[in-house]
Gaussian input, Z-matrix of N, CA and C with variables (Angstrom, degrees):
# hf/3-21g

backbone

0 1
 N
 C     1     B1
 C     2     B2     1     A1
 N     3     B3     2     A2     1     D1
 C     4     B4     3     A3     2     D2
 C     5     B5     4     A4     3     D3
 N     6     B6     5     A5     4     D4
 C     7     B7     6     A6     5     D5
 C     8     B8     7     A7     6     D6
 N     9     B9     8     A8     7     D7
 C    10    B10     9     A9     8     D8
 C    11    B11    10    A10     9     D9
 N    12    B12    11    A11    10    D10
 C    13    B13    12    A12    11    D11
 C    14    B14    13    A13    12    D12
 N    15    B15    14    A14    13    D13
 C    16    B16    15    A15    14    D14
 C    17    B17    16    A16    15    D15
 N    18    B18    17    A17    16    D16
 C    19    B19    18    A18    17    D17
 C    20    B20    19    A19    18    D18
 N    21    B21    20    A20    19    D19
 C    22    B22    21    A21    20    D20
 C    23    B23    22    A22    21    D21
 N    24    B24    23    A23    22    D22
 C    25    B25    24    A24    23    D23
 C    26    B26    25    A25    24    D24
 N    27    B27    26    A26    25    D25
 C    28    B28    27    A27    26    D26
 C    29    B29    28    A28    27    D27
 N    30    B30    29    A29    28    D28
 C    31    B31    30    A30    29    D29
 C    32    B32    31    A31    30    D30
 N    33    B33    32    A32    31    D31
 C    34    B34    33    A33    32    D32
 C    35    B35    34    A34    33    D33
 N    36    B36    35    A35    34    D34
 C    37    B37    36    A36    35    D35
 C    38    B38    37    A37    36    D36
 N    39    B39    38    A38    37    D37
 C    40    B40    39    A39    38    D38
 C    41    B41    40    A40    39    D39
 N    42    B42    41    A41    40    D40
 C    43    B43    42    A42    41    D41
 C    44    B44    43    A43    42    D42
 N    45    B45    44    A44    43    D43
 C    46    B46    45    A45    44    D44
 C    47    B47    46    A46    45    D45
 N    48    B48    47    A47    46    D46
 C    49    B49    48    A48    47    D47
 C    50    B50    49    A49    48    D48
 N    51    B51    50    A50    49    D49
 C    52    B52    51    A51    50    D50
 C    53    B53    52    A52    51    D51
 N    54    B54    53    A53    52    D52
 C    55    B55    54    A54    53    D53
 C    56    B56    55    A55    54    D54
 N    57    B57    56    A56    55    D55
 C    58    B58    57    A57    56    D56
 C    59    B59    58    A58    57    D57
 N    60    B60    59    A59    58    D58
 C    61    B61    60    A60    59    D59
 C    62    B62    61    A61    60    D60
 N    63    B63    62    A62    61    D61
 C    64    B64    63    A63    62    D62
 C    65    B65    64    A64    63    D63
 N    66    B66    65    A65    64    D64
 C    67    B67    66    A66    65    D65
 C    68    B68    67    A67    66    D66
 N    69    B69    68    A68    67    D67
 C    70    B70    69    A69    68    D68
 C    71    B71    70    A70    69    D69
 N    72    B72    71    A71    70    D70
 C    73    B73    72    A72    71    D71
 C    74    B74    73    A73    72    D72
 N    75    B75    74    A74    73    D73
 C    76    B76    75    A75    74    D74
 C    77    B77    76    A76    75    D75
 N    78    B78    77    A77    76    D76
 C    79    B79    78    A78    77    D77
 C    80    B80    79    A79    78    D78
 N    81    B81    80    A80    79    D79
 C    82    B82    81    A81    80    D80
 C    83    B83    82    A82    81    D81
 N    84    B84    83    A83    82    D82
 C    85    B85    84    A84    83    D83
 C    86    B86    85    A85    84    D84
 N    87    B87    86    A86    85    D85
 C    88    B88    87    A87    86    D86
 C    89    B89    88    A88    87    D87
 N    90    B90    89    A89    88    D88
 C    91    B91    90    A90    89    D89
 C    92    B92    91    A91    90    D90
 N    93    B93    92    A92    91    D91
 C    94    B94    93    A93    92    D92
 C    95    B95    94    A94    93    D93
 N    96    B96    95    A95    94    D94
 C    97    B97    96    A96    95    D95
 C    98    B98    97    A97    96    D96
 N    99    B99    98    A98    97    D97
 C   100   B100    99    A99    98    D98
 C   101   B101   100   A100    99    D99
 N   102   B102   101   A101   100   D100
 C   103   B103   102   A102   101   D101
 C   104   B104   103   A103   102   D102
 N   105   B105   104   A104   103   D103
 C   106   B106   105   A105   104   D104
 C   107   B107   106   A106   105   D105
 N   108   B108   107   A107   106   D106
 C   109   B109   108   A108   107   D107
 C   110   B110   109   A109   108   D108
 N   111   B111   110   A110   109   D109
 C   112   B112   111   A111   110   D110
 C   113   B113   112   A112   111   D111
 N   114   B114   113   A113   112   D112
 C   115   B115   114   A114   113   D113
 C   116   B116   115   A115   114   D114
 N   117   B117   116   A116   115   D115
 C   118   B118   117   A117   116   D116
 C   119   B119   118   A118   117   D117
 N   120   B120   119   A119   118   D118
 C   121   B121   120   A120   119   D119
 C   122   B122   121   A121   120   D120
 N   123   B123   122   A122   121   D121
 C   124   B124   123   A123   122   D122
 C   125   B125   124   A124   123   D123
 N   126   B126   125   A125   124   D124
 C   127   B127   126   A126   125   D125
 C   128   B128   127   A127   126   D126
 N   129   B129   128   A128   127   D127
 C   130   B130   129   A129   128   D128
 C   131   B131   130   A130   129   D129
 N   132   B132   131   A131   130   D130
 C   133   B133   132   A132   131   D131
 C   134   B134   133   A133   132   D132
 N   135   B135   134   A134   133   D133
 C   136   B136   135   A135   134   D134
 C   137   B137   136   A136   135   D135
 N   138   B138   137   A137   136   D136
 C   139   B139   138   A138   137   D137
 C   140   B140   139   A139   138   D138
 N   141   B141   140   A140   139   D139
 C   142   B142   141   A141   140   D140
 C   143   B143   142   A142   141   D141
 N   144   B144   143   A143   142   D142
 C   145   B145   144   A144   143   D143
 C   146   B146   145   A145   144   D144
 N   147   B147   146   A146   145   D145
 C   148   B148   147   A147   146   D146
 C   149   B149   148   A148   147   D147
 N   150   B150   149   A149   148   D148
 C   151   B151   150   A150   149   D149
 C   152   B152   151   A151   150   D150
 N   153   B153   152   A152   151   D151
 C   154   B154   153   A153   152   D152
 C   155   B155   154   A154   153   D153
 N   156   B156   155   A155   154   D154
 C   157   B157   156   A156   155   D155
 C   158   B158   157   A157   156   D156
 N   159   B159   158   A158   157   D157
 C   160   B160   159   A159   158   D158
 C   161   B161   160   A160   159   D159
 N   162   B162   161   A161   160   D160
 C   163   B163   162   A162   161   D161
 C   164   B164   163   A163   162   D162
 N   165   B165   164   A164   163   D163
 C   166   B166   165   A165   164   D164
 C   167   B167   166   A166   165   D165
 N   168   B168   167   A167   166   D166
 C   169   B169   168   A168   167   D167
 C   170   B170   169   A169   168   D168
 N   171   B171   170   A170   169   D169
 C   172   B172   171   A171   170   D170
 C   173   B173   172   A172   171   D171
 N   174   B174   173   A173   172   D172
 C   175   B175   174   A174   173   D173
 C   176   B176   175   A175   174   D174
 N   177   B177   176   A176   175   D175
 C   178   B178   177   A177   176   D176
 C   179   B179   178   A178   177   D177
 N   180   B180   179   A179   178   D178
 C   181   B181   180   A180   179   D179
 C   182   B182   181   A181   180   D180
 N   183   B183   182   A182   181   D181
 C   184   B184   183   A183   182   D182
 C   185   B185   184   A184   183   D183
 N   186   B186   185   A185   184   D184
 C   187   B187   186   A186   185   D185
 C   188   B188   187   A187   186   D186
 N   189   B189   188   A188   187   D187
 C   190   B190   189   A189   188   D188
 C   191   B191   190   A190   189   D189
 N   192   B192   191   A191   190   D190
 C   193   B193   192   A192   191   D191
 C   194   B194   193   A193   192   D192
 N   195   B195   194   A194   193   D193
 C   196   B196   195   A195   194   D194
 C   197   B197   196   A196   195   D195
 N   198   B198   197   A197   196   D196
 C   199   B199   198   A198   197   D197
 C   200   B200   199   A199   198   D198
 N   201   B201   200   A200   199   D199
 C   202   B202   201   A201   200   D200
 C   203   B203   202   A202   201   D201
 N   204   B204   203   A203   202   D202
 C   205   B205   204   A204   203   D203
 C   206   B206   205   A205   204   D204
 N   207   B207   206   A206   205   D205
 C   208   B208   207   A207   206   D206
 C   209   B209   208   A208   207   D207
 N   210   B210   209   A209   208   D208
 C   211   B211   210   A210   209   D209
 C   212   B212   211   A211   210   D210
 N   213   B213   212   A212   211   D211
 C   214   B214   213   A213   212   D212
 C   215   B215   214   A214   213   D213
 N   216   B216   215   A215   214   D214
 C   217   B217   216   A216   215   D215
 C   218   B218   217   A217   216   D216
 N   219   B219   218   A218   217   D217
 C   220   B220   219   A219   218   D218
 C   221   B221   220   A220   219   D219
 N   222   B222   221   A221   220   D220
 C   223   B223   222   A222   221   D221
 C   224   B224   223   A223   222   D222
 N   225   B225   224   A224   223   D223
 C   226   B226   225   A225   224   D224
 C   227   B227   226   A226   225   D225
 N   228   B228   227   A227   226   D226
 C   229   B229   228   A228   227   D227
 C   230   B230   229   A229   228   D228
 N   231   B231   230   A230   229   D229
 C   232   B232   231   A231   230   D230
 C   233   B233   232   A232   231   D231
 N   234   B234   233   A233   232   D232
 C   235   B235   234   A234   233   D233
 C   236   B236   235   A235   234   D234
 N   237   B237   236   A236   235   D235
 C   238   B238   237   A237   236   D236
 C   239   B239   238   A238   237   D237
 N   240   B240   239   A239   238   D238
 C   241   B241   240   A240   239   D239
 C   242   B242   241   A241   240   D240
 N   243   B243   242   A242   241   D241
 C   244   B244   243   A243   242   D242
 C   245   B245   244   A244   243   D243
 N   246   B246   245   A245   244   D244
 C   247   B247   246   A246   245   D245
 C   248   B248   247   A247   246   D246
 N   249   B249   248   A248   247   D247
 C   250   B250   249   A249   248   D248
 C   251   B251   250   A250   249   D249
 N   252   B252   251   A251   250   D250
 C   253   B253   252   A252   251   D251
 C   254   B254   253   A253   252   D252
 N   255   B255   254   A254   253   D253
 C   256   B256   255   A255   254   D254
 C   257   B257   256   A256   255   D255
 N   258   B258   257   A257   256   D256
 C   259   B259   258   A258   257   D257
 C   260   B260   259   A259   258   D258
 N   261   B261   260   A260   259   D259
 C   262   B262   261   A261   260   D260
 C   263   B263   262   A262   261   D261
 N   264   B264   263   A263   262   D262
 C   265   B265   264   A264   263   D263
 C   266   B266   265   A265   264   D264

   B1=1.4523
   B2=1.5303
   B3=1.3120
   B4=1.4600
   B5=1.5238
   B6=1.3294
   B7=1.4626
   B8=1.5177
   B9=1.3297
   B10=1.4617
   B11=1.5246
   B12=1.3193
   B13=1.4633
   B14=1.5202
   B15=1.3251
   B16=1.4596
   B17=1.5199
   B18=1.3380
   B19=1.4587
   B20=1.5243
   B21=1.3338
   B22=1.4657
   B23=1.5256
   B24=1.3172
   B25=1.4634
   B26=1.5233
   B27=1.3263
   B28=1.4651
   B29=1.5254
   B30=1.3145
   B31=1.4596
   B32=1.5333
   B33=1.3185
   B34=1.4658
   B35=1.5257
   B36=1.3275
   B37=1.4669
   B38=1.5200
   B39=1.3370
   B40=1.4662
   B41=1.5254
   B42=1.3247
   B43=1.4704
   B44=1.5281
   B45=1.3228
   B46=1.4703
   B47=1.5282
   B48=1.3156
   B49=1.4664
   B50=1.5250
   B51=1.3383
   B52=1.4677
   B53=1.5302
   B54=1.3248
   B55=1.4658
   B56=1.5301
   B57=1.3177
   B58=1.4562
   B59=1.5217
   B60=1.3234
   B61=1.4657
   B62=1.5241
   B63=1.3263
   B64=1.4679
   B65=1.5308
   B66=1.3201
   B67=1.4683
   B68=1.5252
   B69=1.3319
   B70=1.4675
   B71=1.5219
   B72=1.3189
   B73=1.4663
   B74=1.5264
   B75=1.3323
   B76=1.4715
   B77=1.5311
   B78=1.3243
   B79=1.4659
   B80=1.5295
   B81=1.2983
   B82=1.4653
   B83=1.5289
   B84=1.3281
   B85=1.4623
   B86=1.5319
   B87=1.3382
   B88=1.4643
   B89=1.5243
   B90=1.3013
   B91=1.4578
   B92=1.5222
   B93=1.3242
   B94=1.4619
   B95=1.5284
   B96=1.3200
   B97=1.4613
   B98=1.5306
   B99=1.3301
   B100=1.4629
   B101=1.5254
   B102=1.3392
   B103=1.4686
   B104=1.5199
   B105=1.3079
   B106=1.4678
   B107=1.5274
   B108=1.3287
   B109=1.4676
   B110=1.5246
   B111=1.3239
   B112=1.4626
   B113=1.5244
   B114=1.3302
   B115=1.4684
   B116=1.5285
   B117=1.3125
   B118=1.4733
   B119=1.5291
   B120=1.3411
   B121=1.4644
   B122=1.5256
   B123=1.3254
   B124=1.4586
   B125=1.5256
   B126=1.3113
   B127=1.4705
   B128=1.5259
   B129=1.3130
   B130=1.4706
   B131=1.5216
   B132=1.3321
   B133=1.4674
   B134=1.5265
   B135=1.3262
   B136=1.4665
   B137=1.5277
   B138=1.3302
   B139=1.4704
   B140=1.5205
   B141=1.3302
   B142=1.4639
   B143=1.5264
   B144=1.3323
   B145=1.4550
   B146=1.5213
   B147=1.3269
   B148=1.4663
   B149=1.5213
   B150=1.3250
   B151=1.4592
   B152=1.5231
   B153=1.3276
   B154=1.4620
   B155=1.5229
   B156=1.3238
   B157=1.4546
   B158=1.5329
   B159=1.3006
   B160=1.4670
   B161=1.5281
   B162=1.3158
   B163=1.4726
   B164=1.5269
   B165=1.3158
   B166=1.4590
   B167=1.5308
   B168=1.3197
   B169=1.4675
   B170=1.5240
   B171=1.3250
   B172=1.4677
   B173=1.5268
   B174=1.3205
   B175=1.4593
   B176=1.5238
   B177=1.3188
   B178=1.4670
   B179=1.5250
   B180=1.3255
   B181=1.4670
   B182=1.5210
   B183=1.3201
   B184=1.4694
   B185=1.5247
   B186=1.3244
   B187=1.4684
   B188=1.5207
   B189=1.3282
   B190=1.4697
   B191=1.5291
   B192=1.3262
   B193=1.4609
   B194=1.5295
   B195=1.3247
   B196=1.4641
   B197=1.5190
   B198=1.3238
   B199=1.4629
   B200=1.5234
   B201=1.3199
   B202=1.4666
   B203=1.5283
   B204=1.3261
   B205=1.4701
   B206=1.5385
   B207=1.3381
   B208=1.4538
   B209=1.5104
   B210=1.3186
   B211=1.4604
   B212=1.5215
   B213=1.3244
   B214=1.4711
   B215=1.5261
   B216=1.3383
   B217=1.4565
   B218=1.5159
   B219=1.3252
   B220=1.4698
   B221=1.5221
   B222=1.3159
   B223=1.4612
   B224=1.5237
   B225=1.3095
   B226=1.4630
   B227=1.5235
   B228=1.3207
   B229=1.4531
   B230=1.5227
   B231=1.3204
   B232=1.4610
   B233=1.5178
   B234=1.3329
   B235=1.4626
   B236=1.5291
   B237=1.3322
   B238=1.4586
   B239=1.5238
   B240=1.3100
   B241=1.4558
   B242=1.5280
   B243=1.3236
   B244=1.4602
   B245=1.5256
   B246=1.3090
   B247=1.4549
   B248=1.5240
   B249=1.2935
   B250=1.4566
   B251=1.5227
   B252=1.3157
   B253=1.4708
   B254=1.5265
   B255=1.3180
   B256=1.4643
   B257=1.5192
   B258=1.3087
   B259=1.4618
   B260=1.5121
   B261=1.3245
   B262=1.4588
   B263=1.5121
   B264=1.3052
   B265=1.4674
   B266=1.4880
   A1=111.03
   A2=117.08
   A3=120.20
   A4=110.57
   A5=118.17
   A6=120.57
   A7=111.40
   A8=117.69
   A9=121.78
   A10=110.10
   A11=117.17
   A12=120.56
   A13=111.06
   A14=116.99
   A15=120.56
   A16=110.18
   A17=116.82
   A18=120.94
   A19=111.11
   A20=116.47
   A21=120.95
   A22=110.75
   A23=116.51
   A24=120.81
   A25=110.51
   A26=117.02
   A27=120.77
   A28=111.00
   A29=116.42
   A30=122.01
   A31=110.49
   A32=116.08
   A33=121.23
   A34=110.35
   A35=117.25
   A36=120.79
   A37=111.26
   A38=116.62
   A39=120.53
   A40=110.46
   A41=116.94
   A42=121.61
   A43=110.80
   A44=116.17
   A45=120.24
   A46=111.34
   A47=116.16
   A48=119.43
   A49=110.40
   A50=117.76
   A51=120.89
   A52=111.32
   A53=117.20
   A54=120.29
   A55=109.91
   A56=117.34
   A57=120.92
   A58=111.88
   A59=116.50
   A60=120.86
   A61=109.48
   A62=116.47
   A63=120.35
   A64=110.58
   A65=116.82
   A66=120.92
   A67=111.63
   A68=116.81
   A69=119.85
   A70=111.55
   A71=116.95
   A72=120.45
   A73=110.99
   A74=117.02
   A75=120.57
   A76=114.55
   A77=118.35
   A78=120.24
   A79=114.20
   A80=118.83
   A81=120.53
   A82=111.96
   A83=116.43
   A84=123.18
   A85=113.26
   A86=117.10
   A87=118.61
   A88=111.03
   A89=116.19
   A90=119.97
   A91=108.40
   A92=117.00
   A93=120.41
   A94=114.01
   A95=117.47
   A96=118.74
   A97=112.45
   A98=117.53
   A99=119.59
   A100=112.91
   A101=117.27
   A102=120.37
   A103=112.57
   A104=116.99
   A105=121.37
   A106=111.81
   A107=117.59
   A108=120.57
   A109=111.86
   A110=116.81
   A111=120.19
   A112=111.50
   A113=116.55
   A114=119.70
   A115=111.34
   A116=117.00
   A117=119.71
   A118=110.16
   A119=117.07
   A120=121.08
   A121=110.85
   A122=117.11
   A123=121.01
   A124=110.50
   A125=117.31
   A126=120.65
   A127=110.48
   A128=116.88
   A129=120.58
   A130=109.99
   A131=117.13
   A132=119.06
   A133=111.34
   A134=117.19
   A135=120.18
   A136=110.44
   A137=116.46
   A138=119.98
   A139=112.70
   A140=117.02
   A141=118.92
   A142=113.03
   A143=117.33
   A144=120.14
   A145=109.54
   A146=117.84
   A147=120.23
   A148=114.85
   A149=118.09
   A150=120.66
   A151=113.71
   A152=117.88
   A153=120.44
   A154=110.76
   A155=115.57
   A156=120.42
   A157=108.38
   A158=116.31
   A159=120.89
   A160=110.96
   A161=117.68
   A162=121.43
   A163=111.24
   A164=117.00
   A165=119.82
   A166=110.62
   A167=116.30
   A168=120.54
   A169=109.48
   A170=116.24
   A171=120.40
   A172=110.87
   A173=117.62
   A174=121.60
   A175=111.91
   A176=116.49
   A177=120.46
   A178=109.93
   A179=115.76
   A180=120.65
   A181=110.77
   A182=117.23
   A183=121.03
   A184=111.09
   A185=117.39
   A186=119.63
   A187=110.75
   A188=115.32
   A189=119.80
   A190=110.61
   A191=116.72
   A192=120.53
   A193=111.48
   A194=116.60
   A195=120.51
   A196=111.62
   A197=117.29
   A198=118.78
   A199=109.60
   A200=116.32
   A201=120.19
   A202=112.45
   A203=117.72
   A204=118.72
   A205=112.94
   A206=116.72
   A207=120.87
   A208=115.99
   A209=118.51
   A210=119.99
   A211=113.56
   A212=118.29
   A213=120.33
   A214=109.47
   A215=116.10
   A216=121.44
   A217=114.65
   A218=117.39
   A219=120.89
   A220=109.22
   A221=116.59
   A222=120.33
   A223=113.23
   A224=118.14
   A225=120.41
   A226=110.39
   A227=114.84
   A228=120.26
   A229=108.97
   A230=116.82
   A231=120.42
   A232=110.79
   A233=116.05
   A234=119.71
   A235=110.75
   A236=117.60
   A237=120.76
   A238=112.07
   A239=117.46
   A240=120.66
   A241=112.42
   A242=118.38
   A243=122.02
   A244=113.04
   A245=117.49
   A246=120.45
   A247=109.11
   A248=116.36
   A249=121.71
   A250=109.39
   A251=117.72
   A252=119.44
   A253=109.75
   A254=114.99
   A255=119.59
   A256=109.90
   A257=115.36
   A258=121.14
   A259=108.44
   A260=115.53
   A261=119.90
   A262=109.61
   A263=115.58
   A264=120.48
   A265=111.46
   D1=-34.78
   D2=-179.20
   D3=-63.10
   D4=-39.91
   D5=179.74
   D6=-60.67
   D7=-40.83
   D8=178.70
   D9=-63.36
   D10=-43.14
   D11=179.02
   D12=-65.35
   D13=-39.54
   D14=177.61
   D15=-64.85
   D16=-43.39
   D17=178.43
   D18=-60.81
   D19=-43.76
   D20=179.26
   D21=-63.34
   D22=-42.47
   D23=-179.96
   D24=-63.33
   D25=-44.53
   D26=178.88
   D27=-64.92
   D28=-37.60
   D29=178.78
   D30=-63.66
   D31=-47.25
   D32=-179.77
   D33=-64.30
   D34=-43.23
   D35=178.96
   D36=-61.88
   D37=-44.01
   D38=-179.23
   D39=-64.43
   D40=-41.16
   D41=178.79
   D42=-62.97
   D43=-50.75
   D44=-178.74
   D45=-61.86
   D46=-37.47
   D47=178.88
   D48=-63.79
   D49=-45.58
   D50=-179.03
   D51=-66.64
   D52=-40.36
   D53=177.83
   D54=-64.91
   D55=-40.40
   D56=177.47
   D57=-62.15
   D58=-41.68
   D59=177.35
   D60=-62.27
   D61=-47.06
   D62=179.08
   D63=-58.03
   D64=-48.76
   D65=-178.72
   D66=-60.40
   D67=-39.40
   D68=178.21
   D69=-66.64
   D70=-37.77
   D71=-179.92
   D72=-64.83
   D73=-41.51
   D74=-173.11
   D75=-100.27
   D76=2.79
   D77=-170.93
   D78=-60.59
   D79=-27.31
   D80=179.97
   D81=-100.65
   D82=13.40
   D83=-179.67
   D84=53.12
   D85=53.17
   D86=179.04
   D87=-69.72
   D88=161.37
   D89=175.79
   D90=-65.74
   D91=139.42
   D92=-176.57
   D93=-53.44
   D94=-39.49
   D95=-176.82
   D96=-66.20
   D97=-21.93
   D98=-179.47
   D99=-80.97
   D100=-18.47
   D101=-178.85
   D102=-119.79
   D103=12.08
   D104=-178.07
   D105=-52.90
   D106=-47.14
   D107=-177.42
   D108=-62.56
   D109=-41.20
   D110=179.66
   D111=-65.37
   D112=-42.03
   D113=179.57
   D114=-68.62
   D115=-38.20
   D116=177.36
   D117=-64.70
   D118=-40.04
   D119=177.71
   D120=-64.81
   D121=-37.68
   D122=177.77
   D123=-64.65
   D124=-41.80
   D125=177.66
   D126=-60.73
   D127=-42.96
   D128=179.63
   D129=-65.19
   D130=-43.34
   D131=-179.25
   D132=-63.58
   D133=-33.81
   D134=177.16
   D135=-68.32
   D136=-41.46
   D137=-177.27
   D138=-66.82
   D139=-31.44
   D140=-177.10
   D141=-94.34
   D142=-4.29
   D143=-179.70
   D144=-75.35
   D145=121.64
   D146=-176.68
   D147=-73.63
   D148=-9.90
   D149=-175.50
   D150=-96.62
   D151=-14.35
   D152=-179.62
   D153=-83.13
   D154=144.94
   D155=174.99
   D156=-80.98
   D157=166.31
   D158=178.41
   D159=-59.60
   D160=-40.72
   D161=179.60
   D162=-65.16
   D163=-36.89
   D164=178.27
   D165=-68.35
   D166=-40.48
   D167=176.11
   D168=-61.03
   D169=-44.55
   D170=177.28
   D171=-61.13
   D172=-38.11
   D173=-179.94
   D174=-64.12
   D175=-45.46
   D176=178.45
   D177=-65.18
   D178=-46.68
   D179=-179.00
   D180=-60.66
   D181=-43.15
   D182=-179.64
   D183=-64.19
   D184=-42.41
   D185=178.05
   D186=-59.57
   D187=-46.78
   D188=-179.74
   D189=-62.33
   D190=-48.77
   D191=-179.14
   D192=-62.17
   D193=-42.58
   D194=179.61
   D195=-64.77
   D196=-37.57
   D197=177.00
   D198=-66.06
   D199=-43.46
   D200=-178.65
   D201=-64.47
   D202=-33.44
   D203=-179.71
   D204=-96.23
   D205=6.38
   D206=172.66
   D207=83.63
   D208=11.94
   D209=-178.95
   D210=-105.11
   D211=-3.80
   D212=-178.96
   D213=-64.27
   D214=126.66
   D215=178.87
   D216=83.89
   D217=-1.10
   D218=179.71
   D219=-103.48
   D220=71.66
   D221=-176.76
   D222=-92.01
   D223=-5.89
   D224=-178.36
   D225=-88.35
   D226=61.95
   D227=177.70
   D228=-91.90
   D229=163.58
   D230=177.31
   D231=-56.76
   D232=-40.52
   D233=-178.81
   D234=-60.75
   D235=-45.48
   D236=-179.68
   D237=-71.48
   D238=-37.27
   D239=-176.82
   D240=-74.53
   D241=-22.12
   D242=-179.10
   D243=-87.60
   D244=-1.83
   D245=-179.60
   D246=-69.61
   D247=128.50
   D248=178.67
   D249=-88.73
   D250=138.60
   D251=177.41
   D252=-65.70
   D253=146.02
   D254=178.13
   D255=-73.30
   D256=140.04
   D257=179.08
   D258=-96.49
   D259=126.42
   D260=178.13
   D261=-76.70
   D262=135.35
   D263=179.22
   D264=-98.49

């Protein structure tokens, strides 16, 4: 049981560290081309980190890619806004 707890702790620490790095890189809303190298390096560091899960790696990669293509933080799209809430039966 201790190994599982240690693995979870390392996983959470690695995730929070990568998210913190991402937030620091983009906190002043720089132009994507000025931080491309930093975001690419962050994606690589996430992929090679043995403590992150595949979903966490995808999360970091998606944030970086979305920032680079200008869609990060723009969730109010027609597709998202047209979604109808599910009705409980």
